[in-house]
TIMITI-229687 format. One record per residue: residue in three letters; z, y, x of N, C-alpha, C, O, CB in turn. Coordinates in steps of 0.2 Angstrom, whole numbers, padded with zeros to 4 digits, always signed. Glycine has a CB too. Layout:
<pts>
AlaZYXZYXZYXZYXZYX/...
</pts>
This chain:
<pts>
Met-0489+0000-1080-0494-0004-1077-0501-0002-1080-0502-0003-1087-0493-0011-1077/Met-0506+0000-1077-0513+0000-1079-0516-0006-1080-0515-0011-1076-0517+0005-1075/Arg-0520-0007-1085-0524-0013-1086-0532-0011-1087-0533-0006-1089-0522-0017-1092/Leu-0536-0016-1086-0543-0015-1086-0547-0019-1091-0546-0025-1092-0546-0017-1079/Ser-0551-0015-1095-0555-0018-1100-0562-0016-1100-0564-0012-1095-0552-0016-1108/Cys-0566-0018-1104-0573-0016-1104-0575-0015-1112-0574-0019-1116-0578-0021-1101/Leu-0579-0010-1113-0582-0009-1119-0589-0013-1120-0593-0013-1115-0584-0001-1121/Ser-0590-0016-1126-0596-0021-1126-0602-0017-1126-0608-0019-1124-0596-0024-1133/Leu-0602-0010-1127-0608-0006-1126-0611-0006-1119-0616-0004-1118-0607+0001-1129/Ser-0606-0008-1114-0609-0008-1107-0614-0013-1106-0618-0012-1102-0603-0010-1103/Phe-0615-0017-1111-0620-0022-1111-0625-0022-1117-0628-0026-1120-0617-0030-1111/Gln-0626-0015-1119-0630-0014-1125-0637-0017-1125-0640-0019-1130-0630-0007-1126/Asn-0640-0017-1119-0647-0020-1118-0647-0027-1119-0652-0030-1122-0650-0018-1111/Ala-0642-0030-1116-0641-0038-1117-0640-0039-1125-0643-0044-1127-0636-0041-1113/Phe-0636-0036-1128-0635-0037-1135-0641-0036-1139-0643-0039-1143-0629-0032-1138/Arg-0645-0030-1137-0651-0028-1141-0656-0034-1140-0660-0035-1145-0654-0022-1139/Ala-0657-0037-1134-0662-0042-1133-0660-0049-1135-0663-0053-1134-0663-0042-1125/Gly-0654-0049-1138-0651-0056-1140-0649-0060-1135-0648-0067-1136-0657-0059-1144/Lys-0648-0058-1129-0645-0062-1123-0638-0062-1123-0635-0066-1119-0648-0059-1117/Met-0634-0058-1127-0627-0058-1127-0625-0057-1134-0628-0053-1138-0624-0053-1122/Asp-0620-0061-1136-0616-0059-1142-0609-0058-1141-0607-0058-1135-0617-0065-1148/Ile-0605-0057-1146-0598-0055-1145-0594-0060-1142-0589-0059-1138-0595-0053-1152/Tyr-0596-0066-1143-0592-0072-1140-0594-0073-1133-0589-0074-1128-0594-0079-1144/Gln-0600-0072-1131-0602-0072-1124-0599-0066-1120-0597-0067-1114-0610-0072-1123/Phe-0599-0060-1124-0596-0055-1120-0588-0056-1119-0586-0054-1113-0596-0048-1125/Ile-0585-0059-1123-0578-0060-1122-0577-0065-1116-0573-0064-1111-0574-0063-1128/Arg-0581-0070-1116-0581-0075-1110-0583-0072-1104-0580-0073-1098-0585-0081-1111/His-0588-0067-1104-0590-0064-1098-0584-0059-1095-0584-0058-1089-0596-0060-1099/Cys-0581-0056-1100-0575-0051-1097-0570-0056-1094-0567-0053-1089-0572-0048-1103/Arg-0569-0062-1096-0564-0066-1093-0567-0068-1086-0563-0068-1081-0563-0073-1097/Ala-0573-0069-1085-0576-0071-1079-0576-0065-1074-0575-0066-1068-0583-0073-1080/Leu-0575-0059-1077-0575-0053-1073-0568-0051-1071-0566-0046-1068-0578-0047-1076/Asn-0563-0055-1073-0556-0055-1072-0553-0048-1075-0549-0045-1072-0555-0054-1064/Leu-0555-0047-1081-0553-0041-1084-0546-0043-1088-0545-0049-1089-0558-0038-1089/Asp-0543-0038-1091-0537-0039-1095-0538-0038-1102-0534-0040-1106-0532-0034-1092/Gly-0543-0035-1104-0545-0034-1111-0552-0032-1113-0556-0032-1108-0541-0028-1113/Val-0553-0032-1119-0560-0031-1122-0560-0025-1127-0555-0025-1131-0563-0037-1125/Asp-0565-0021-1127-0566-0016-1133-0572-0018-1136-0578-0019-1133-0567-0009-1130/Leu-0572-0020-1143-0577-0022-1147-0580-0017-1151-0577-0015-1156-0574-0028-1151/His-0586-0015-1149-0590-0010-1153-0591-0013-1160-0593-0019-1161-0596-0008-1150/Met-0591-0009-1165-0592-0012-1172-0598-0015-1173-0599-0020-1177-0591-0006-1177/Gly-0603-0012-1170-0610-0015-1171-0611-0022-1167-0616-0025-1169-0615-0010-1168/His-0607-0024-1163-0607-0030-1160-0603-0036-1163-0604-0041-1161-0606-0029-1152/Ile-0599-0034-1167-0594-0039-1170-0598-0044-1174-0596-0050-1174-0589-0036-1174/Gly-0603-0042-1177-0607-0046-1182-0604-0046-1189-0602-0040-1191-0606-0054-1180/Thr-0603-0051-1193-0601-0051-1199-0593-0049-1199-0590-0051-1195-0602-0058-1203/Met-0591-0046-1205-0584-0044-1205-0580-0049-1209-0574-0047-1211-0584-0037-1208/Asp-0582-0055-1211-0578-0059-1214-0573-0062-1210-0573-0062-1204-0583-0065-1217/Arg-0568-0065-1214-0562-0067-1210-0563-0073-1205-0560-0073-1200-0556-0069-1215/Ala-0568-0077-1207-0569-0083-1202-0571-0080-1196-0569-0083-1190-0574-0087-1206/Asn-0576-0075-1196-0578-0073-1189-0573-0069-1186-0572-0070-1180-0585-0068-1191/Leu-0569-0065-1189-0564-0061-1186-0559-0065-1183-0556-0064-1178-0561-0056-1191/Lys-0557-0071-1187-0552-0076-1184-0555-0079-1178-0551-0080-1173-0550-0081-1189/Arg-0561-0081-1178-0564-0084-1172-0564-0079-1166-0562-0081-1160-0571-0086-1173/Ile-0565-0072-1167-0565-0067-1161-0558-0067-1159-0557-0067-1153-0567-0061-1164/Arg-0553-0066-1163-0546-0066-1161-0544-0072-1157-0540-0071-1152-0542-0065-1168/Arg-0546-0078-1159-0544-0084-1156-0547-0084-1149-0544-0086-1144-0545-0090-1160/Met-0553-0082-1149-0557-0082-1142-0554-0078-1137-0553-0079-1131-0564-0081-1143/Ala-0552-0072-1140-0548-0067-1135-0542-0070-1133-0540-0070-1127-0547-0060-1139/Leu-0538-0073-1137-0532-0077-1135-0533-0082-1130-0530-0083-1125-0528-0080-1141/Asp-0538-0086-1131-0540-0092-1127-0542-0090-1120-0541-0093-1115-0545-0096-1130/Asn-0545-0084-1120-0547-0081-1113-0542-0076-1110-0543-0073-1105-0554-0078-1114/Gly-0536-0076-1113-0531-0072-1110-0532-0064-1110-0530-0061-1106-0530-0074-1103/Leu-0536-0062-1115-0538-0055-1116-0535-0052-1122-0535-0054-1127-0546-0055-1116/Thr-0533-0046-1121-0531-0041-1126-0537-0038-1129-0541-0035-1126-0525-0036-1123/Ile-0537-0037-1136-0541-0033-1139-0538-0026-1139-0534-0024-1142-0543-0035-1147/Ala-0541-0022-1134-0538-0016-1131-0538-0010-1136-0534-0006-1136-0541-0014-1125/Ser-0544-0009-1140-0544-0004-1145-0550-0006-1150-0553-0011-1150-0547+0003-1141/Met-0550-0002-1156-0555-0003-1161-0559+0004-1161-0556+0008-1165-0551-0005-1168/Pro-0564+0004-1158-0568+0010-1159-0573+0011-1165-0576+0006-1167-0572+0011-1152/Val-0573+0016-1168-0578+0018-1173-0581+0025-1172-0577+0029-1170-0574+0017-1180/Ala-0587+0025-1174-0591+0032-1173-0591+0036-1179-0594+0033-1184-0598+0031-1170/Thr-0587+0041-1179-0586+0045-1185-0589+0052-1184-0589+0054-1178-0579+0046-1188/Glu-0591+0056-1189-0594+0062-1189-0591+0067-1194-0593+0066-1200-0602+0062-1189/Phe-0586+0071-1193-0583+0075-1198-0585+0082-1198-0583+0086-1202-0576+0075-1197/Gly-0589+0084-1193-0590+0091-1192-0597+0094-1195-0597+0100-1198-0591+0093-1185/Arg-0602+0090-1196-0608+0092-1198-0609+0094-1206-0612+0098-1208-0613+0088-1196/Asp-0606+0089-1210-0608+0089-1217-0601+0087-1221-0599+0082-1221-0613+0084-1219/Ala-0599+0092-1225-0593+0091-1229-0594+0085-1234-0589+0082-1235-0591+0097-1232/Ala-0600+0085-1237-0601+0080-1242-0601+0073-1239-0600+0068-1243-0608+0081-1245/Ala-0602+0072-1232-0602+0065-1229-0595+0063-1227-0594+0057-1225-0606+0065-1223/Ile-0590+0067-1228-0583+0066-1225-0580+0060-1229-0577+0056-1225-0579+0072-1225/Pro-0580+0060-1235-0577+0054-1238-0579+0047-1236-0576+0042-1235-0578+0054-1246/Ala-0586+0047-1235-0589+0040-1233-0587+0039-1225-0586+0033-1224-0596+0040-1233/Glu-0586+0044-1221-0584+0043-1215-0577+0041-1214-0575+0037-1210-0585+0050-1211/Ile-0573+0044-1218-0566+0042-1219-0565+0035-1221-0561+0031-1218-0562+0047-1223/Glu-0569+0033-1226-0569+0026-1228-0571+0021-1222-0568+0016-1221-0574+0025-1234/Lys-0576+0023-1218-0578+0019-1213-0573+0018-1208-0572+0013-1205-0584+0023-1209/Ala-0569+0024-1206-0563+0023-1202-0558+0019-1205-0555+0015-1201-0560+0030-1201/Lys-0557+0019-1211-0552+0015-1214-0554+0007-1214-0549+0003-1212-0551+0017-1222/Gln-0560+0006-1215-0562-0001-1214-0561-0003-1207-0559-0009-1206-0570-0002-1216/Ala-0563+0001-1202-0562-0001-1195-0554-0002-1193-0553-0006-1190-0565+0005-1190/Met-0550+0002-1196-0543+0001-1196-0541-0006-1198-0537-0009-1195-0539+0007-1199/Glu-0543-0008-1204-0541-0014-1207-0543-0020-1202-0540-0025-1201-0544-0015-1214/Ile-0549-0019-1200-0552-0024-1195-0548-0024-1189-0546-0030-1186-0560-0023-1193/Gly-0546-0018-1186-0543-0018-1180-0536-0021-1181-0533-0024-1176-0542-0011-1178/Val-0532-0019-1186-0526-0022-1188-0526-0030-1188-0522-0033-1185-0523-0020-1194/Phe-0531-0033-1191-0532-0040-1191-0533-0043-1184-0530-0048-1183-0538-0042-1196/Leu-0537-0039-1180-0538-0042-1174-0533-0041-1169-0532-0044-1163-0544-0039-1171/Gly-0528-0036-1170-0522-0035-1166-0524-0029-1161-0520-0028-1156-0521-0041-1162/Ala-0529-0025-1163-0530-0019-1158-0524-0014-1160-0522-0013-1165-0537-0016-1160/Pro-0522-0011-1154-0516-0006-1155-0518+0001-1158-0514+0005-1160-0513-0005-1149/Val-0525+0003-1157-0527+0010-1158-0534+0010-1161-0538+0006-1159-0526+0014-1152/Leu-0535+0015-1165-0542+0016-1168-0545+0022-1164-0541+0027-1164-0542+0017-1176/Arg-0551+0022-1161-0554+0027-1158-0559+0030-1163-0563+0027-1166-0558+0025-1152/Val-0559+0037-1164-0563+0041-1168-0566+0047-1165-0564+0049-1159-0560+0043-1175/Phe-0572+0049-1167-0575+0055-1165-0574+0060-1170-0573+0059-1176-0583+0054-1163/Val-0574+0067-1169-0574+0072-1174-0581+0075-1175-0582+0077-1180-0569+0078-1172/Gly-0585+0074-1170-0592+0076-1171-0594+0084-1169-0590+0086-1164-0594+0076-1178/Ser-0599+0087-1172-0601+0093-1170-0602+0098-1176-0602+0095-1181-0608+0092-1166/Ala-0602+0104-1174-0604+0109-1179-0611+0109-1181-0615+0107-1177-0602+0116-1177/Pro-0613+0110-1187-0620+0110-1189-0624+0116-1186-0630+0115-1185-0621+0111-1197/Ser-0621+0121-1184-0624+0126-1180-0619+0130-1176-0613+0130-1179-0628+0131-1185/Pro-0620+0134-1171-0615+0138-1167-0611+0142-1172-0605+0143-1171-0618+0141-1162/Asp-0614+0145-1177-0610+0150-1181-0606+0147-1186-0602+0150-1189-0615+0155-1185/Lys-0606+0140-1186-0601+0137-1191-0596+0133-1187-0594+0128-1190-0606+0132-1196/Thr-0595+0134-1181-0590+0130-1177-0583+0130-1180-0580+0125-1180-0590+0133-1170/Glu-0581+0136-1182-0574+0137-1185-0573+0133-1191-0568+0129-1192-0572+0144-1186/Glu-0578+0133-1196-0577+0129-1202-0577+0122-1200-0574+0118-1204-0582+0131-1207/Ala-0582+0120-1195-0582+0113-1194-0576+0111-1190-0574+0105-1192-0588+0112-1189/Phe-0572+0115-1187-0566+0113-1184-0561+0112-1189-0557+0107-1189-0563+0119-1179/Lys-0560+0116-1194-0556+0115-1199-0557+0109-1203-0552+0105-1205-0556+0121-1204/Arg-0563+0108-1205-0565+0102-1209-0564+0096-1205-0561+0091-1207-0573+0102-1210/Gly-0565+0096-1198-0564+0090-1194-0556+0089-1193-0554+0083-1194-0566+0091-1187/Ala-0552+0094-1193-0545+0093-1192-0542+0090-1198-0538+0086-1198-0541+0100-1190/Asp-0544+0092-1204-0542+0090-1210-0544+0082-1211-0540+0078-1213-0545+0094-1216/Ala-0550+0080-1209-0552+0073-1210-0548+0069-1205-0546+0063-1207-0559+0073-1208/Leu-0547+0072-1199-0543+0068-1194-0536+0067-1197-0533+0061-1196-0543+0071-1187/Arg-0533+0072-1200-0526+0071-1203-0526+0066-1208-0521+0062-1209-0524+0078-1205/Lys-0531+0066-1212-0532+0060-1218-0532+0054-1214-0529+0049-1217-0538+0062-1222/Cys-0536+0053-1209-0537+0046-1206-0530+0044-1203-0528+0039-1203-0542+0047-1200/Ala-0526+0049-1200-0520+0048-1197-0515+0045-1203-0511+0041-1201-0517+0054-1194/Glu-0515+0048-1208-0511+0046-1214-0512+0039-1216-0508+0035-1218-0512+0051-1220/Ile-0519+0038-1217-0521+0031-1219-0519+0026-1213-0516+0021-1215-0529+0031-1220/Gly-0520+0028-1207-0517+0024-1202-0510+0022-1202-0508+0017-1200-0520+0026-1195/Ala-0506+0028-1203-0499+0027-1204-0497+0022-1209-0492+0018-1208-0496+0033-1205/Asp-0500+0021-1214-0499+0017-1220-0501+0010-1217-0497+0005-1219-0503+0018-1226/Leu-0506+0009-1214-0509+0002-1211-0505+0000-1205-0506-0006-1203-0516+0003-1210/Gly-0502+0005-1201-0499+0003-1195-0504+0003-1189-0504-0001-1184-0497-0004-1195/Met-0509+0008-1189-0514+0009-1184-0514+0016-1182-0517+0021-1186-0521+0007-1187/Pro-0512+0018-1176-0513+0025-1173-0520+0027-1173-0524+0022-1172-0509+0025-1167/Val-0521+0033-1174-0528+0036-1174-0529+0040-1168-0525+0045-1167-0530+0039-1180/Ala-0534+0039-1163-0535+0043-1157-0542+0046-1157-0547+0043-1158-0534+0038-1151/Leu-0542+0053-1156-0548+0057-1155-0550+0056-1148-0547+0058-1144-0547+0064-1158/Gln-0556+0054-1147-0560+0054-1141-0564+0060-1140-0568+0062-1144-0564+0048-1140/Asn-0563+0063-1134-0568+0069-1132-0575+0066-1131-0576+0062-1127-0565+0073-1126/His-0579+0069-1135-0586+0066-1135-0591+0072-1136-0595+0071-1141-0587+0060-1140/Ser-0591+0077-1132-0595+0083-1133-0594+0086-1140-0589+0086-1143-0603+0081-1132/Gly-0599+0090-1142-0598+0094-1148-0592+0098-1149-0591+0102-1144-0598+0089-1154/Leu-0588+0097-1154-0582+0100-1155-0576+0099-1150-0571+0102-1150-0579+0099-1162/Thr-0577+0094-1146-0572+0092-1141-0575+0092-1134-0574+0087-1130-0569+0085-1143/Ser-0578+0097-1132-0581+0098-1125-0577+0100-1120-0578+0099-1114-0587+0102-1126/Thr-0571+0102-1121-0566+0105-1116-0559+0102-1118-0557+0100-1123-0566+0112-1116/Gly-0555+0102-1113-0548+0101-1114-0544+0105-1119-0540+0103-1123-0544+0101-1107/Asp-0546+0112-1119-0544+0117-1124-0545+0114-1131-0541+0115-1135-0546+0124-1123/Asp-0552+0112-1132-0554+0109-1138-0549+0104-1141-0547+0104-1146-0561+0107-1138/Met-0548+0099-1136-0544+0093-1138-0537+0095-1140-0534+0093-1145-0544+0088-1132/Leu-0534+0100-1136-0527+0102-1137-0526+0106-1144-0521+0105-1147-0524+0106-1132/Arg-0532+0109-1145-0532+0113-1152-0532+0108-1158-0528+0109-1163-0538+0118-1152/Phe-0536+0103-1157-0536+0098-1163-0529+0094-1163-0526+0093-1168-0541+0092-1161/His-0526+0093-1157-0519+0089-1157-0514+0094-1161-0510+0091-1165-0517+0088-1150/Lys-0514+0100-1160-0510+0105-1163-0511+0106-1170-0506+0106-1174-0510+0112-1159/Glu-0518+0106-1172-0519+0107-1179-0518+0101-1183-0516+0102-1189-0527+0110-1179/Val-0520+0095-1181-0519+0089-1185-0511+0088-1186-0509+0087-1191-0522+0083-1182/Asn-0508+0089-1181-0500+0089-1181-0498+0083-1185-0494+0084-1190-0498+0096-1184/His-0499+0077-1183-0497+0071-1187-0494+0066-1182-0498+0065-1177-0503+0068-1191/Pro-0489+0063-1183-0486+0058-1178-0490+0052-1177-0489+0049-1172-0479+0056-1180/Asn-0495+0051-1181-0499+0045-1180-0506+0047-1177-0510+0043-1177-0500+0041-1187/Phe-0506+0053-1175-0512+0055-1172-0511+0056-1164-0506+0059-1162-0515+0062-1175/Thr-0516+0054-1160-0516+0055-1153-0523+0056-1150-0527+0057-1154-0513+0049-1150/Leu-0523+0057-1144-0529+0059-1140-0531+0053-1136-0527+0050-1133-0529+0065-1136/Leu-0538+0052-1135-0541+0047-1131-0545+0051-1125-0549+0055-1127-0545+0042-1135/Leu-0544+0049-1119-0547+0053-1114-0553+0049-1111-0553+0043-1109-0542+0053-1108/Asp-0559+0053-1112-0565+0050-1109-0567+0054-1103-0568+0060-1104-0571+0051-1115/Thr-0568+0051-1098-0570+0054-1091-0577+0057-1091-0578+0060-1086-0568+0050-1085/Gly-0581+0055-1096-0588+0057-1095-0590+0063-1100-0595+0066-1099-0592+0051-1097/His-0586+0065-1104-0588+0070-1109-0584+0076-1110-0582+0079-1115-0588+0067-1116/Phe-0583+0079-1104-0580+0086-1103-0585+0090-1099-0589+0088-1095-0573+0086-1100/Thr-0586+0097-1101-0590+0101-1097-0588+0102-1090-0583+0101-1088-0591+0108-1101/Gly-0594+0104-1086-0593+0105-1079-0595+0099-1074-0595+0101-1068-0585+0106-1078/Arg-0596+0093-1077-0598+0088-1073-0605+0088-1072-0609+0089-1077-0595+0081-1076/Asp-0608+0086-1066-0615+0085-1065-0617+0078-1068-0613+0074-1069-0616+0085-1057/Gly-0623+0077-1068-0626+0070-1070-0628+0070-1077-0627+0075-1081-0621+0065-1068/Pro-0630+0064-1079-0632+0063-1086-0626+0063-1091-0621+0062-1090-0636+0056-1087/Arg-0629+0064-1098-0624+0064-1103-0619+0069-1103-0618+0073-1098-0621+0057-1104/Gly-0614+0070-1108-0609+0074-1108-0611+0081-1109-0617+0083-1109-0606+0075-1101/Pro-0607+0086-1112-0608+0092-1114-0610+0097-1108-0607+0096-1102-0603+0095-1118/Lys-0614+0102-1109-0615+0107-1104-0614+0114-1106-0616+0116-1112-0623+0107-1101/Ile-0610+0118-1103-0608+0125-1104-0610+0129-1098-0607+0127-1093-0601+0126-1107/Ala-0614+0134-1099-0616+0138-1093-0610+0141-1089-0605+0144-1093-0620+0144-1095/Gly-0610+0140-1083-0604+0143-1079-0599+0138-1078-0594+0139-1073-0602+0149-1082/His-0598+0133-1081-0593+0128-1080-0594+0123-1074-0600+0121-1073-0592+0123-1087/Thr-0589+0122-1070-0590+0118-1064-0585+0112-1064-0582+0111-1069-0588+0123-1058/Tyr-0585+0109-1059-0581+0103-1059-0573+0105-1059-0569+0101-1062-0582+0099-1052/Glu-0571+0111-1057-0565+0113-1058-0563+0114-1066-0557+0112-1068-0563+0120-1055/His-0567+0116-1070-0566+0115-1077-0566+0108-1080-0561+0107-1084-0572+0119-1081/Tyr-0570+0104-1077-0570+0097-1079-0563+0094-1077-0560+0091-1082-0575+0093-1075/Tyr-0561+0094-1071-0554+0091-1069-0548+0094-1073-0543+0091-1074-0554+0091-1062/Arg-0549+0101-1074-0544+0104-1078-0543+0101-1085-0538+0100-1087-0545+0112-1078/Ser-0549+0100-1088-0549+0096-1095-0545+0090-1094-0541+0088-1099-0556+0096-1097/Leu-0547+0086-1089-0543+0079-1088-0536+0080-1087-0532+0076-1090-0546+0076-1082/Glu-0534+0085-1084-0527+0086-1083-0523+0089-1089-0517+0087-1090-0526+0092-1077/Gln-0527+0092-1093-0524+0094-1100-0523+0088-1105-0518+0088-1108-0528+0099-1103/Val-0527+0084-1105-0527+0078-1110-0523+0072-1107-0520+0069-1111-0534+0076-1112/Ala-0523+0071-1101-0520+0065-1098-0512+0064-1100-0511+0059-1102-0520+0066-1090/Pro-0508+0070-1101-0501+0068-1103-0501+0066-1110-0495+0063-1112-0497+0075-1102/Leu-0506+0067-1114-0505+0065-1121-0509+0059-1123-0509+0057-1129-0508+0071-1125/Thr-0513+0056-1118-0517+0050-1120-0513+0043-1119-0509+0043-1115-0523+0050-1116/Gln-0515+0038-1123-0513+0031-1122-0519+0027-1120-0518+0021-1120-0509+0029-1128/Phe-0525+0030-1119-0530+0026-1118-0536+0030-1114-0536+0036-1116-0534+0023-1125/Val-0539+0027-1109-0544+0030-1105-0550+0027-1105-0550+0021-1103-0541+0032-1098/Arg-0556+0030-1106-0562+0028-1106-0565+0030-1099-0566+0036-1098-0567+0030-1112/Thr-0567+0026-1095-0570+0028-1088-0577+0026-1088-0579+0021-1088-0566+0024-1082/Lys-0581+0032-1088-0588+0031-1088-0591+0030-1081-0589+0033-1076-0591+0037-1091/Leu-0596+0026-1081-0600+0024-1075-0607+0025-1076-0610+0023-1081-0599+0017-1072/Tyr-0611+0029-1072-0618+0031-1073-0622+0029-1067-0627+0026-1068-0618+0039-1074/Leu-0620+0030-1061-0624+0029-1055-0620+0026-1050-0616+0030-1047-0629+0035-1053/Leu-0620+0020-1048-0616+0017-1043-0619+0015-1037-0625+0014-1036-0613+0010-1046/Asp-0615+0016-1031-0618+0014-1025-0616+0006-1024-0614+0003-1028-0615+0018-1019/Asp-0618+0004-1018-0617-0003-1017-0610-0006-1018-0609-0012-1019-0619-0005-1010/Arg-0605-0001-1017-0598-0003-1017-0595-0002-1025-0589-0003-1026-0594+0001-1012/Gly-0600+0001-1029-0598+0002-1036-0595+0009-1037-0592+0010-1042-0593-0003-1038/Arg-0595+0013-1032-0592+0020-1033-0597+0024-1037-0603+0024-1036-0591+0023-1026/Glu-0594+0028-1041-0598+0032-1046-0600+0039-1042-0596+0042-1039-0594+0034-1052/Lys-0606+0041-1043-0609+0047-1040-0606+0053-1043-0605+0058-1039-0616+0047-1040/Tyr-0605+0053-1049-0604+0060-1053-0597+0061-1054-0595+0067-1057-0608+0060-1059/Ile-0592+0056-1053-0585+0057-1054-0581+0055-1048-0582+0049-1046-0583+0053-1061/Asp-0577+0059-1046-0572+0057-1041-0566+0053-1044-0561+0056-1046-0570+0063-1037/Tyr-0567+0047-1044-0562+0043-1047-0555+0042-1043-0550+0041-1046-0564+0036-1048/Ala-0555+0044-1037-0549+0045-1033-0545+0050-1036-0539+0050-1037-0550+0046-1026/Arg-0548+0056-1038-0545+0062-1041-0543+0060-1048-0537+0062-1050-0550+0068-1040/Val-0547+0057-1052-0545+0055-1058-0539+0051-1059-0534+0052-1063-0551+0051-1062/Phe-0539+0046-1054-0533+0041-1054-0526+0045-1052-0521+0043-1053-0534+0035-1050/Asn-0527+0050-1047-0522+0054-1045-0519+0058-1051-0513+0058-1052-0524+0058-1040/Ile-0523+0060-1055-0521+0064-1061-0517+0059-1066-0512+0061-1068-0527+0067-1065/Leu-0520+0053-1067-0517+0048-1071-0510+0046-1068-0505+0045-1072-0521+0042-1072/Arg-0510+0045-1062-0503+0043-1059-0498+0049-1059-0492+0047-1060-0504+0041-1052/Gly-0501+0055-1059-0496+0060-1060-0493+0061-1066-0487+0064-1067-0500+0067-1058/Val-0496+0058-1071-0492+0059-1078-0489+0052-1080-0487+0051-1086-0497+0061-1083/His-0489+0047-1075-0486+0040-1076-0490+0037-1082-0487+0033-1086-0479+0041-1078/Tyr-0497+0037-1082-0501+0034-1087-0499+0026-1086-0500+0023-1081-0508+0036-1086/Asn-0498+0023-1092-0497+0016-1093-0501+0013-1099-0498+0013-1104-0489+0015-1094/Gly-0507+0012-1097-0511+0009-1103-0518+0006-1100-0519+0005-1094-0513+0015-1108/Phe-0523+0006-1104-0529+0003-1103-0534+0008-1099-0534+0014-1101-0533+0000-1109/Ile-0537+0006-1094-0543+0009-1092-0549+0005-1094-0550-0001-1092-0543+0009-1084/Ser-0553+0008-1098-0559+0004-1101-0565+0006-1098-0567+0012-1098-0559+0006-1109/Leu-0568+0002-1095-0575+0003-1091-0580+0003-1097-0581-0001-1101-0577-0003-1087/Val-0584+0009-1096-0590+0010-1100-0596+0012-1096-0596+0017-1093-0589+0016-1106/Tyr-0601+0007-1095-0607+0008-1091-0612+0011-1095-0614+0008-1101-0609+0001-1088/Glu-0615+0017-1093-0620+0021-1097-0626+0022-1092-0629+0027-1093-0617+0027-1100/Gly-0626+0018-1087-0632+0019-1082-0638+0016-1084-0639+0013-1090-0630+0016-1075/Thr-0643+0016-1080-0650+0013-1081-0652+0008-1077-0657+0005-1077-0655+0019-1081/Gly-0647+0005-1073-0648+0000-1069-0647-0007-1072-0647-0008-1078-0644+0000-1063/Asp-0646-0012-1068-0645-0019-1070-0638-0019-1073-0633-0019-1069-0646-0024-1065/Glu-0637-0020-1080-0630-0020-1083-0626-0026-1080-0620-0024-1078-0631-0022-1090/Met-0628-0032-1079-0624-0037-1077-0621-0035-1070-0615-0036-1068-0628-0044-1077/Ala-0626-0033-1065-0624-0032-1058-0619-0026-1058-0614-0025-1054-0630-0031-1054/Asp-0621-0020-1061-0618-0014-1061-0611-0014-1064-0606-0011-1061-0622-0008-1064/Val-0610-0018-1070-0604-0018-1073-0599-0023-1068-0593-0021-1068-0604-0022-1080/Ala-0602-0028-1065-0598-0032-1060-0595-0027-1055-0589-0028-1053-0602-0038-1058/Lys-0600-0023-1052-0598-0019-1046-0593-0014-1049-0588-0012-1045-0604-0015-1043/Gly-0594-0011-1055-0589-0006-1057-0582-0009-1059-0577-0005-1058-0592-0003-1063/Ala-0582-0015-1061-0576-0018-1062-0572-0019-1056-0566-0018-1056-0577-0025-1066/Arg-0575-0021-1051-0572-0022-1044-0569-0015-1042-0564-0015-1039-0576-0025-1039/Phe-0573-0010-1042-0572-0004-1040-0565-0001-1044-0561+0001-1041-0577+0001-1041/Leu-0566-0001-1051-0560+0001-1054-0554-0003-1054-0548+0000-1054-0562+0002-1062/Arg-0555-0009-1053-0549-0014-1051-0545-0012-1045-0539-0012-1045-0551-0021-1051/Ser-0549-0009-1040-0545-0007-1034-0540-0001-1035-0535-0001-1032-0550-0005-1029/Tyr-0542+0003-1040-0537+0008-1042-0532+0006-1047-0526+0008-1046-0541+0014-1045/Val-0534+0002-1052-0529-0001-1057-0524-0005-1053-0518-0004-1055-0532-0005-1062/Ser-0526-0009-1049-0521-0013-1045-0516-0009-1041-0511-0012-1039-0524-0019-1041/Ala-0518-0004-1038-0514+0000-1034-0509+0005-1038-0505+0008-1034-0519+0005-1030/Cys-0510+0005-1044-0505+0009-1048-0499+0005-1051-0495+0008-1054-0509+0012-1054/
</pts>
């Protein structure tokens, strides 16, 4: 059974303007009839136990699962920065375990220059393996999200999965960050088309336990212009995906209106699965 959640970054303008905090976000997700919440580290506020306990209880009171614990890490650009980045991931794991999140989301990042791609890959794979080892001790699986850079294609993701080779390591599928797609954000490689894009989705879908569904430009019914979600959900159904579909709004319109439209749109697919 697929379930629907929302990443707090979908309301980044409201958070930035002080019109929403993490507690209001949780209540708003309940009002949107969602099943879970994804709490960006920058929106949680203080990391003391009193605040984390309040967040955990508020999610429970609103019938919402804390679906994932995302943290932004960069392992490819600078070897000297990796220990601090791993420590950041470890802290996020500890917070996620306390909140009851089932998986930590990480990025591997980018190479400092095209000629250093291979060494950045090796550096990133080693760092991801260390994170997986830490997570195994804490009881937190670690999932790599494709997010441009070193993870711009399905082949890139499969290569990391093979190289890291740890039972506590998995992949997280982001519908917005593979090459070949038109529209804003995401990596661009000359000659790549939508067939490359959907092929990457097909490659990663059998290995993922979590899916980030990006929304950029919606029509009146909430349908996304740049991604054929009927095709995406056919791919997911084809591999019997059973997990969260996390709405991530990255458009430039009215967040409140567009997230509500997007939630209704995605719910139509989730409920049909």
